[in-house]
N, C-alpha and C positions, 0 to 999 in steps of 0.2 A: 773309333766307335765309342770308347770310354769317354773321350773328350766331348763327343757329341752329346752323350747322356749327361755329362757334367754340365755342359752349357744349358741344356733343357732344364735341368733341376735348378740351376742358378737363376735362370730367367723366371721360372715358376715362383721360386721363393722371393726373388726381387720384386715380381709383380704383386705378390701378396703384401709384402711390407710396404711397397709404394702406395697401395690402396690404403693401408693403415695409416701411413704418414699423412696422406691427403685427407683422410677422415679426421685425423688429429688436428690438422690445420683448420679444417672446417669447424670442428668443435671449438677451437680457440677463438676463431672469428665470431662464432655464435655466442660464446661467453662474453666477448667484448660488447657485442650488441646488447646482450642481456643486461650487462652492467649499466650501459647507457639508458636502457629502458627502465631499469630500477630507479635510476636517478630521476628520470622524467616522471615515473609513477609516483615517487615520493613528493615531487613538486606538485603534481596534480592532486595528490591526496591532501596536502596542506591547503591548497586552494579550495578543495571541496569541503574541508573542515571549516574554513572561514565562511564559506557560503552557507554551510549548515548552521553555524552560530547566528548569522544574520537572519536566516529563515526562522530560526527559533525565536529570536527577538521580535520579528515582525508578527509571528503567530501569537506571541504573548500579548503584544499591543492590541492586536485585533480581538483577542479573547476579552481583554479588559474593556474595549469599546463595546463589545457585545453585551458584557455584564452591565455597563452603564446604560445601554439601550434598554435592557430588560428592566432596570430600576426605573427609568423614565416612564416606561409603559405602565408599570405598577403604580407610579405616582399619579399619572394621568387618570388611571382608572379610579384611584382613591379620591382624587379631586372631583371627578365627575359625581361620585356618590355623595360627597359633601355638598356639592352645588345642588343636587336634587333635593337633599334634606332641607337646605336653606330655602329653596324655592317653595317647598311645601309649607314650611313654617311661615314664610312671608305671606303666602296666600291666606293662611288661617288668621294671621294677625290683621291683614287687610279686611277680611270679612268681619272680624270682631270689631274693628274700628268703625266700620260702616254702621253696624248695629248700635253701638254705643252713641254714635252721633245722632242717630234717629231718636233714641231714648232721651238724650239730653235736650234736643229740640222740643220733644213732646212735653217733658217735665217743665222746661222753662216756660212754655206757653201756659201750662196749667197754673204754675206759680204766679205768673203775671196776672192771670185772670182772677185768682184768689186775692191777690194783693189789691187789685182794683175794687173788688167787691167789698173787702174788709174796710178799705179806706172810705168808700161811699157810705156804708152803714154807720161808720164811726162819726163821720161828719153829720149825717142825718140826725143821729141821737144826741150829739153834743150841742147842736144849734136849735134843736126843737124846743119850743116854749109850750109848757103845759098850762092850760087855763085853770082858774080856780074852780074846783068842783067839790063835790062833796067828799066826805071822808071815805065812802065806799069806793068812789072813783079813784081817790088817792091810793087806797089800798090795792085796787086793781092795777093802778099804774106802777105801784112799787113792785107788785108781783111780775108785771111785764118787764120792768127794768131788770129785775133779778134774772128773769129768763134770758133777757138780752145779754146781760153780762156773762151768763153761762155760755151763750152761743159765741160771744166775743172771745171768751177764754178758750173755747174749743177751737175756734179759728186760729187763735194765737198759737195753740199747741200744734195744730196742723201746719201752721206756717213755719214753726221751729223745726218740725220733722222735715218739711220740704227743704228748708235751708240746709239741714244735715245731708239730705240726699244730694242737694246741689254741690255741697262741699265734697261729698264722696265722688260725685260725677266729675267734678273739676280735677280731683286727684287722679281718677282713672284717665281723664283726658290728658293730664300731664304725662302719665305713664305711656299713653298711646303716642303722644308727641315725641317722647323719648324713643319709643319703638319705631317711629317713622324714619329714624336713621337707618333702619334696615333696608329702605329703598336705596340709600347710597351704598350700603354693603352689597346689595343685590347687583348694582351697577358694577362695583369693583369685582364681584365674583364673575359676572359675565365677561368682563375684560380678561380676568385670569383664565377663564375657560377658553376664550378665543386664543389667548397666547399658548395655552396647553395644546389646543387643537392644531395650531400652526406648528408647534414643536413636534407633535406626534406625526404630522404630515411629513415634516422634514426627515424624521427618524424612519418612517415607513419607506420614503423614497430612497434613503441611503442604505437601508437594510439589504436589498438584493445585491448592491455593489459590494457591500462589506462581506456578505456571505460568499459571493463569487470570488472575492479576493482571498478569503480564508480557504476556500476549496482549492484555489490555485496554489496558495502557499503550502497547503497540506500535500498536494500532488508533487510540487517541487521538492518538498522535504522527503517524500517517499522515493522520488527519483534519485536524489542525492544519496539517501541511505543505501539504495540499491547499487549505485555507482561505487560507493565506499566498500560495500560487501564484495562487488566484483573485483575491485582493486586489491582488496585483501586476499581474495582467492588467487588472483593473478600473481601477487607477490609470493604467496605460499608456494604456488606451482613453480615459479621461477627459482625460488630457493632450493626446491627439490631438484630442479634441473641443474643448478649450479653444483649442488653436491654430487649428483650423478656424473656431471662432466669432470669435476675435480677427480673423482675416483677413476674415471675413464682416462683422464690425462696422465695420472700416475702410472696406470697400467701401460699406456701407450709410450710413455717416456722410457719405461723399462724395455719395451719392445724395440724402440729406436736405438737404445744403447746396444741391444743384442745385434741389431742390424749393422750398426757401426763396427762392432767387434767382428761380425762375420765378414764385412767388406775388408776390414784390416787383414784378417786371416787370408781372405781370398787374394788380396794383393800380394801376399807373401808366397802364394803358390807359383811355382816355376815349372817350366816345361819338363824339367827333369824330375819333378816330384812324382810320387807314386799316385796315379789317378784313383786307385782303389781306396787309398787312405782319404783322399779329398772327398770322394763320393760318400764314404762312411761318415765323415764329419758333417756333410750336408744332410745326410739322412738323420743324424742325431738332432740337428737343428729343427728339421721338419717334424720329427717325432716329438720334440719338446713343445713346439707350437701346437701340434694336434692334442697333446696332453693338456696344455693350458686351455684349449678350446673345449675339450671334453670335461674339464673341471667345472665349466660354467653350468648352471642349472638350465634345464630345458623348458621351464615355466616358472611361475611365481610361488610354487609351493614352499612353505616355510617362512614367507615374508610376513611381517606384521605391519598393520597400518597402511599408510600411503607412501610409496617410494618409486623411484626410477632405478632400474638395474639392468645389467647386461645379461642376456640369456643366449643360448646357442640354438639356432634354428637352421637346419639344413647345412650344417658345417660352417656357418658364419655367425659372428656375434651380432646380436640385435638388442637395441635399447628399447625397453617396454615400460609401461606403467603398471605397477602392482598395487592391488587393494585387498589387503588381508587374505592373501593366498590366491586371489583371482587375477588373471591376466587380462588387462583391458585390450580389446580387439577393435573397438569402434567407439567414437565419441562425436556427438554433435551438440553444439551449445550456442553458437552465434553466427554461423554462416561465413566465418572467416576463411575457410578452405573450400576450394572448388571441388565438388564431388561428381560433376558431369565429365567423366573421364573414359579412356579407352579400356577395353577388356584386359589388355596386357598391364596397364597401370593398376587396375584392381587386383591383378594377379600378384604383383610385387609389393603393393601397398604405397601409401602416401600420407603426408601430414606429419605432425610431431606428437608424441604421446602426451605431452602436457596440454595440447590444444585439440582442435578437431583432427580426427585420425582414423585411418583404415589400415589395419596391420598387414593386410594382403591375404589373398586366397591361398597362396602356397603356404604361408605361415599357418593359416587356419587348418589346412590339411595336415601339416606336421604336428600341430598341437592336438589334433583330434584323431590321429591315425590309429591310436590304440583302442578306439571305441570305448573309452572309459571317461569321457568328458561331459561336463554339464555346461549349460548355457544360462546366463542370467541377463535379462534385458530390463533396465531401469529407465523409466520415462517420466517426464514432467510435461503436462499439457499447457496450453496457452493461458489457462486460468490458474495455474500454480498447483494443480492436483497431481499427486504422485501415483504412478502405475508400475506394476511389476508383472513380468512374465518369466517363468523359470522352467527349464526343461532338464529332466534327469539324464537324457541321452541326447548328445549332439555330435554330429560328424559331418565334415566336408570332404568330398571325394577329391581325387587327383586332377591335375591339369588335363590329362588325356581324357578323363571322363566329363570334363566341363565344370569341375568343382560343384558337383550336385550336393544339395542340402538333405540331411536326414535328422529329424527331431522326433522326440516322443517324451511322454511323462510330464505333461504340462501341469503347472500350478501357478497361482497368482490371481490378481484382480483385473488383469488387462485383457482377458479372453485369449483363446488359443488361435491367434491369427496365422501363425506359421504353418498350422495344419493344412491350410489351403495351398501352401507352396512346398510341402514336403515332397522330396524327390526331384525338384526342379533344378536344372542347370543354372549357372550364373549368367545373367544377361548384362550387357553394357550398350552404350550408344552405337558401337560399331559391330555388335554381335547380338542379334535378336534371337533368343532361345526360349521365349515364352510360348504359350498356347493361345494367346489372345490374337484377335484380328488386327490389333494395332501394335505398334512398337512401344512397349511400356517404358523401357529404359530411356528411349529418346524423348518421349512425350513428357516424362516426369523428371528428366535430367539427372539421372543417377543410376548406378548399377545395383542389381538385386536379384534374388532368386524368384523372379516373377513367374506366375502362372497366368492368371488374369490380373489386370493392373489393380494396385492399391489395396489388396487385402492387408499387406504389411509392406512398408517401405520407409526405412530410416536413412537412406542415402540419397533421397531426392533433393530437389532444389529447396533451400531453406526458405521458410515462410510460404511454401507452396506445396511441396510433395512429401513432407514428413507425416506419415499417417500410420495408424494401427486400428484394424477393424475390431469393434466390440460387438460380438455376436449377440450377447444377451440384450443389449439395447438397440441392436440393428442400426448402429451409427459408427462413424469413424472418430477416433481420438485425434485431435489436432496437436501433434507433438511439437514442443518447443525445445526440449533437451532430451538426449538419449545417451546411454552408455551400455555397450554390450561387453560382457565379461565371460571368460572361459576358465574352468577349473578342472584339472585332471585328478581323478580319484587314485 
């Protein structure tokens, strides 16, 4: 009988340590894969940095081209203004030239007429023979000649003035002939204007393509920046995982050493040994293991910042993500983990704490069994806006009860969507426990505490079923990322 008890105890302890050794091996393999992923991520990050530098150079060149285009547009506008001013000046000069030409023709005709009249009178008086008359007649003739000389002098003076006017008009004509070169300037300006218009047309035609290329470059730059940020976040998360795995490996190595020692001692047990003493030693080993397990924290209380650490849930160690005292129980961010699972899978949990993750309904029950837990739901919608829903009271019932949800004490900007699902059991694709006429978990491909579908559902199909109802706006928030955290007071 004692040997039977001893055999059962040995098998029990051996099974526990076998599970731990298998878990250690799995952690080591995951660490190797993580290292390879880190190398690959480093290479991808270097490539993304090179692409980012190229995109920045292209953006700089395109901005320079846009500045040159703006300068050309302003130059074309200025040239058009100058052409308009030159055209107006040319029209004024042309009008003035026509007026002066008419005046010159009129004055030339008057001068020619006066010259002919003066020449005719001069010849008449110079060749005229006066007959011998009396003294009175001679006196009269002398008086007439004096008057004639006065008229001739007046005509000569008028002729001199006319010649001065002719000189002035000739000077003005010379000036107008000089200004006639404006016609040639006008022709050159017209050619320049045509060239500028052609250039402006080419610029206008190329502007949409340039703007489209700039927009495409800016979009590529934003995508690269987002990829770099995601890679940095992934590297940070993997570093945290490596640290946690290293700590876990150290602990597991100590346990393996203990197992080896136990096997060594067990091999030395002989049929003649005292069974009571052997059972006592095994009980000591089991008690030491249970003490180590009890030494683990039951949640993330006391943790600072972001970390991965082992906690004790239901008598077994569990690796969880901690954020400033909060225990992360759910995470969605990229659709990399399938959430359309069976009810039992939701009960035990799936995923990894550093990626998409569901801690499990049994773990939620153990974390909240004391009815002193708070729930914090952080969300980011598809437009990048952040939303928060926090509950001062949060509890998940037992497996036998169907893991029912109990929440109260809402605060935040995301509306109290869980109020519609308060008291509901947990549904999955193989277990319909909602009150709707349809199978909500099956239709939206994810388990949740459904009442009627889609008041709140953060476990649905990514890019389809992640929603949170905003009662104040009477609309649904399209969720892109979500994190659910629990803290026990």
